[in-house]
C-alpha positions, 0 to 999 in steps of 0.5 A: 854144660861146659862146667859139668863137664870140667867138674867131671874131669876133676873128679875122675881125673882128666887124663884118664877120661881123655884117654878113654874117650880117644881109645873109644873114638879110634876104636869106632873108626875101626869097626862097623860098616864101611860105606852106606847101607840100604836100598838108597845108595845109588849105582856107580857108573861101572854098575849102571853100565853092567845092567844097562841091557835089561828087561822091565817088569810089566807087573807087580806080582810074582807072575809078572816078575818070573816072566821078566826073569825068563824073558831076560835069560832067552834074550841074554839080558843081564838084569831084571828091573823092578820100577818103584811100586809096591809088588805083592807075591803070590809065590816064589820067583825062581831067579835064573843064572847070571841075572841081576834083580834091581829096583829103585831103592826103597821105592821098590816094595815086595811084600808077601801075599800071605804068611807062608810066602817065599819071595826069592831064590837063586836057582843058578849061579852069579845071581844078585839082588840089589836095591830092593825093600823086602817085606815079610809077613810079620815084624813081631814074634808071632810064631805063624810067620813062614815068610822067606825073603831070598834063599840060596841053596847050592848055588855059587857066587849069589850076592844080596847087596844094598837091600832091606829085608824086614818081617821074615822068618829067615830074611836070607837063607844060605844051604847046601855049600852055596857060596855067597855074599851079603853086603851094604844091607839093612836087615831088621825086625826078623823076630819070629820066635823060635826062628827070626834069622837076618842070615841063616848059614848051614849045610856047608855053606860059604857066606861072607857077611860085611858092611851091613846094619842089623837090629831087632832080629831074634839072631842076626846071624845063626848058623849050623852044619848039615844035621840029620834032623830025623836022626834022634829018633834012631840015634838018640842025637843029631847026627852029621849027614855024611859028604857035606863039606863043613860050614864057614862064614865071616861076619865082618865090619857090620853094626848090630843093635839091640834086639830087645822086641825079641822075648829072650834077647838071645845072642846076636851072632850064634853058632848053634850046636851042630856048627862044626865048621869055622867062622870069623867075627872081626871089626864089628860094633855090637852096641845096646844089646844083652848078647853079642856073639854066642859060640856053642860049637865050632872053631874060629876068631873073634877079634877086633870088634868093639862091644858098647853099652851092653843093656837088657829089657828082660831078665832072661839071662845076664849081659855078656859080650862074648860066650863060648860053651858047649850045649845041646840042641833043644835038649838032644846031644849033637854028634861031635859038638864041641866048641874048640880052638877059638881065639878072642882077641883085640876086642874093645869094650865100652860100659861093659863091666869086666865079668860081662865080657867073656863067659866060657864054659865047657870047651876045648883050647879057648884063648883069650888075649893069647892065653888059653883058659885053663880049664879048657886045655886039652891035647887034641891036635892042629885045629882045622884049616881056615878058609878066607872069603875075599869080597867079590870081584867086578865079575860077581865072584866070591874069593875062596882061598885059605887063611895064613892065620887061624886058631893056634894049634895044640899038641897031639892028635885030635880025638874023635 
């Protein structure tokens, strides 16, 4: 083995190979999750103290867990504890404000009773789900799976951490100007064809997605704005609902693996046509997949990621790390849709061909390594301001401020 390595160094040039290996090592250290992910990470002492006052569920059905949640709220308890065992939910458990739902890691398994069951929703703010293994109805691409893991609509400061979620149509779902954080989770095998979302973010939600492990999801993250789904019949296109803030999400320091069990191996991180808000994709490791990041609307940053070993099982489309291009939603135009003011910089590529790094189509003001792609240059004025999401504090509150930097402005007013 040593002789083979020495021979390879002589053929290809030792300094170049050593430099390339060092660059990959340094890049790998800087990207991906920080800290272990998944349900079997022990609580630290401060967390144990915060959930010491708790109610223990006395059964393994949705009704029993709902009763425990309601009792915890009445008695002013901080948490509901689900001991090790297999739970089968026949209905959705609605978790009131201020509660932590705590399990015993992968030994606390919560399954859907059928393909239409939703497991949990947060019906108040400051809700946390942690140390749980949630199992949906189907880990394959079948189209009759309508099970959901955790849904959050309009609630603030919801955290999902150190959980495992697999087999759902929507593993996690954030809408209606919710604010949430998903961290240190293992989210995999959410493959339903046409849906299959690890994290779905839309309708003005602000979500920080960080330090997670993703694999075998149709889309590990999918995002959109607030669209009126009935509007094509009367307007010929999708219109945005008035009065809803722009969606914003940040996908930072995650590891994303293959989705080659999905029929079309679509992009892992997806801004849908209609996602007219802002985004950040930074410090992630994407490896062993066909398509890393696909931006079809909105404004944002894609930087400091490592794309390694692109590969594909299907022949649906060519391999690409990052794509930016205008698109329709299922062949229907979307009001105002246009990817614009996007900075792509500082990404590292290993075993990725030059023509597989970036694909840029119809778009406005896309910059790669500080240079605007000529075909996208347009005089449309300053880009939108970028929110900055800051990790939740010890009180479970997500920091939301303004980013000091963002996509660089162009000159002149933005047209409609």
